[in-house]
C-alpha positions in Angstrom: 0.0 0.0 0.0 2.9 2.4 0.8 4.2 1.9 -2.7 0.9 2.9 -4.2 0.6 5.9 -2.0 4.2 7.0 -2.8 3.5 6.5 -6.5 0.5 8.7 -6.3 2.4 11.4 -4.6 5.0 11.2 -7.3 2.6 11.3 -10.1 1.1 14.4 -8.8 4.5 16.0 -8.0 5.6 15.7 -11.6 5.0 19.1 -12.9 7.0 21.7 -11.1 7.2 24.5 -13.8 3.5 25.3 -14.0 2.2 26.8 -10.8 -1.4 26.7 -11.9 -1.6 23.0 -12.5 -5.1 21.9 -11.5 -5.7 18.6 -13.2 -3.6 15.7 -14.6 -4.8 12.7 -16.7 -2.5 10.1 -18.3 -1.7 6.5 -19.0 1.2 5.2 -17.0 3.8 2.4 -16.8 5.3 1.9 -13.4 8.5 -0.1 -13.0 9.8 -1.1 -9.6 13.4 -2.5 -9.6 14.8 -4.2 -6.5 18.5 -4.5 -5.5 18.7 -7.8 -7.4 17.6 -5.9 -10.6 14.3 -7.8 -10.6 11.7 -5.6 -12.2 7.9 -5.6 -11.6 6.0 -3.7 -14.2 2.5 -2.2 -13.7 0.4 -0.2 -16.1 -2.8 1.7 -16.0 -4.3 5.2 -15.9 -4.2 8.1 -13.5 -6.6 11.0 -13.0 -5.7 13.8 -10.4 -7.3 17.0 -9.4 -6.3 19.8 -7.0 -6.0 19.9 -4.1 -5.5 16.2 -3.1 -7.5 13.9 -5.3 -6.1 11.0 -7.4 -7.4 7.8 -8.9 -4.8 5.2 -10.0 -6.5 2.5 -12.1 -4.1 -0.4 -12.4 -4.9 -2.7 -15.3 -1.9 -5.1 -15.6 -0.7 -7.4 -14.1 -3.5 -6.8 -11.5 -6.8 -5.0 -11.6 -7.0 -2.4 -8.8 -8.2 1.1 -8.1 -6.4 3.3 -5.6 -8.2 6.5 -4.5 -6.1 9.2 -2.9 -8.4 11.5 -0.9 -7.9 14.2 1.7 -6.9 12.3 4.9 -7.3 8.7 3.5 -6.5 6.2 0.8 -9.0 3.6 -0.5 -7.8 0.6 -2.4 -10.4 -1.6 -4.2 -9.2 -5.0 -5.3 -11.9 -6.7 -7.4 -9.9 -10.0 -7.7 -9.8 -10.3 -3.9 -13.3 -8.9 -3.4 -11.9 -6.5 -0.8 -11.4 -2.8 -0.1 -8.7 -1.3 2.1 -9.4 2.0 3.8 -6.4 3.7 5.4 -6.4 7.0 7.2 -3.5 9.3 6.6 -1.9 11.1 9.4 -0.5 13.8 7.2 -2.8 15.8 4.8 -0.3 16.1 1.9 -0.7 19.0 -0.4 0.7 17.6 -3.6 0.3 20.6 -5.8 2.2 22.8 -3.3 5.1 20.3 -3.5 4.9 20.6 -7.3 5.0 24.4 -7.1 8.0 24.2 -4.8 10.1 21.7 -6.8 13.5 23.0 -7.7 14.8 23.1 -11.3 18.1 21.2 -11.6 18.7 21.1 -15.3 16.8 21.2 -18.6 13.5 19.6 -17.9 14.7 18.1 -14.6 13.1 19.1 -11.2 13.7 17.7 -7.7 11.1 17.6 -5.0 11.3 16.2 -1.5 8.7 14.8 0.9 9.3 12.8 4.1 13.0 12.2 3.4 12.3 11.0 -0.2 13.7 12.7 -3.2 11.7 12.7 -6.4 13.1 13.4 -9.8 10.6 14.9 -12.2 11.2 15.0 -15.9 9.3 17.5 -18.1 9.5 17.8 -21.9 7.7 20.4 -23.9 5.8 21.5 -20.7 4.4 17.9 -20.3 5.1 15.6 -17.4 7.1 12.7 -18.8 8.3 10.7 -15.9 9.0 10.5 -12.1 11.6 8.4 -10.4 12.5 7.9 -6.8 13.7 5.3 -4.3 11.0 3.9 -2.1 11.1 2.9 1.6 12.3 -0.6 0.6 15.2 0.8 -1.4 13.5 -0.1 -4.7 14.0 2.1 -7.6 10.6 3.3 -8.9 10.0 4.9 -12.3 6.7 6.1 -13.5 6.5 6.9 -17.2 3.4 8.8 -18.5 1.9 8.6 -22.0 -1.2 10.3 -23.5 -0.9 13.1 -20.9 -3.7 15.7 -20.6 -3.0 18.6 -18.2 -5.5 21.0 -16.9 -8.6 19.6 -18.6 -11.3 19.6 -16.0 -11.9 16.3 -14.2 -15.2 15.9 -12.3 -14.6 15.4 -8.5 -17.3 12.6 -8.5 -14.8 10.4 -10.2 -12.8 10.3 -7.0 -15.7 8.8 -4.9 -14.9 5.1 -4.3 -17.7 2.7 -5.1 -17.1 -0.3 -3.0 -19.4 -3.2 -3.8 -21.6 -4.2 -0.8 -20.3 -7.8 -0.9 -16.6 -6.9 -0.6 -14.7 -7.3 2.6 -13.6 -4.0 4.1 -10.3 -3.7 5.9 -9.7 -0.6 7.9 -6.1 0.4 8.8 
């Protein structure tokens, strides 16, 4: 769950040069490489809206929805018929982090949150990728395709719809 949360933070951190970023919508490929160079690859779609809303829809190799909301994360796992609801102790303002990221080179920005450094790559004013080292020392890279920035995304898309027959785990 922490990997999914950190990935969401990263995806929303990825555009440091535009202070008025309100919305982000893109397909993604997420690669997680461990210290033995074993790579796990995920892909799916993300939608994010200011101030703190995101929906990661993982399609392969698993089907999963991860909702990032103010003060909580909701993970819906259809294959397991379960939902995990986790309260967050820190209400993270992702868009402020984006705004405060420092430019380090052509199209390269660095942002920090909770002792983690995120490298954000931008090309032609479009978020291309985010990379960081997670809490397990894995190298994580998220590559975005078919990006759409600042097209309005309705907030109702960020309301989790947990089927009534799913088990609910609260953390």
